[in-house]
N, C-alpha and C positions, 0 to 999 in steps of 0.2 A: 535672478533678482537677489536671492539670498547672498550669493558670492559677491555681487556688486555692493550690497550694503555692508558686508564684512570688510571689504576692501576700503570703502569710504571711511568707516569707523577707524580702521587701522591707520589710514593716511592722516586723519584728523588728529589722532593721538600722537603720531610721530611728529606732525607739524607743530603741535602745541609743545611737545617736549623739546624739539629743536629750537623753537622760539625762546623758551625759557632758558636754555643753555646759552644762547647767543645774547640775551639781554644784558647779562653781567659783563660779558666781554666787549660788547658794543659800547657800553658806557665808559670803558676805560681806553678804547682805541680810536674813537672818532673824535676829532678835534672840535671843541666848542669855544665860543668867545670867552675871553678872560673876565668880562663884566657880566656874565650870565647870572641872572638873579630871578627867582620865582617870587613874585609879589602875591601874598595871600589875597584871595578874592574878597570883594565886598560882602560882608555877612548878609546883606539884604538881597543878594542874588538868589535865584532858585537853586536848590541843591544839585539838580542835574547839570546846571551850567558850572557851578563851583567845582564839580567833580572832574571837569576837564583840566583844571589847573595842575601843573607839575611837569615832571620829566617822564617821558615814555620812550621805550626802546623795543625794537623788533627787527624782523628781517623780511624785506620784500621778496616774494616768490613769484616768478613768472616762467614762461616756457623758456628753458635754456639757461636759467640763472637765478641768483639771489643776491641781496645787498643789505648789509647791516645798516640800520637807520635809527636816528634819534629825533624825536619831536619834543620840544619844550614849550609849553604854554606858559610864557613868562608873566603875562598880565592879562586879566580879563577886563577889558575896557568898558563893556556894557553887555547886555543880553545878546547882542548880535555881532560884537567885534572883540578880537583878542590880538595881542602881540605874541608872535611865536618865533622860535629859532628852529630851523629844519637843517639837519646835517646827515650826510650819508658817507659811508666809507670811501666812496669814489670821488669825492669833491669837497669844496669848501662849504662852510655853513652859511646860511642866509637868515636874516632877520626881517620880518615884515608883518603887516597886519593881515588877519584872515577873518573870514566870516564864521560866526557861530550860528547854527541853524537848529530849529526845533520843529519836528513834525510829529504831532500827537505826543506819544510818550518817549520818542527817540530824540536824542540830541547829538550834535556832532560839529565837526569843523570842515570847512571847505576853503581851498586856496588854489591858485594857479602857481605853478613853478616859476622861478625867476626868468626862464626863457619863454614863459607863457604858452608853451606848447603842451604842457602836461597839466592835467587837472587832478587834484588830490581831494579825496573825501574820506573822512574818518567818522565812525559811529561809535558812541559810548555804549558798551554792553552791560547787562545786569551783573555780570561776573567781575566788573571792574576793569575790563580790558577795552582797548580801542581796536576796532577792526577797520581796515582801510582798503581803498582801491585807488589806483592811479591809472588814468587812461591817457593815451596819446596816439597821434598818428605819426608814423615814421616812414622811411623809404621802403620798408617791407610790409607796410599796411598798418592797420590799427592794432594796438596792443594794450592789454590791461594787466596790471600787477596787483597782488594781494598781500596784505600784511595783518598780523595780530601783534599789537603792542601792549606791553605791560609796564606799570609804573616802576621806577627804580629810584 
């Protein structure tokens, strides 16, 4: 049990360190739209919803690979909707509306990928990061990827 706990702590520290290193490089290597613009949120919105606004970078981790990714919350339209740009190192960027959700004290973003086969959910953490999971079914079965994103 003690060895397992030490291994988990070491992996978490390594993952956070690796994510921090890749955030700066992801923001300079992943193509984004020329008209990208973050519109400041309406001051009357709750703080937890306003905190989603901005540019986020991280790296998806799944069994067998990883992928640098950027999520930009361009405009918060209401307490339940936002316009985002999602871009990854392996493909073009996409702009679309997403859902903002609040469950108790937790707030996050949910959207389906452009192919509608993948579901993305991000949760805002107390430390100012976004953690995410992406689930999809593929030819080799169900798969889930995980990410920690930080503002840049």
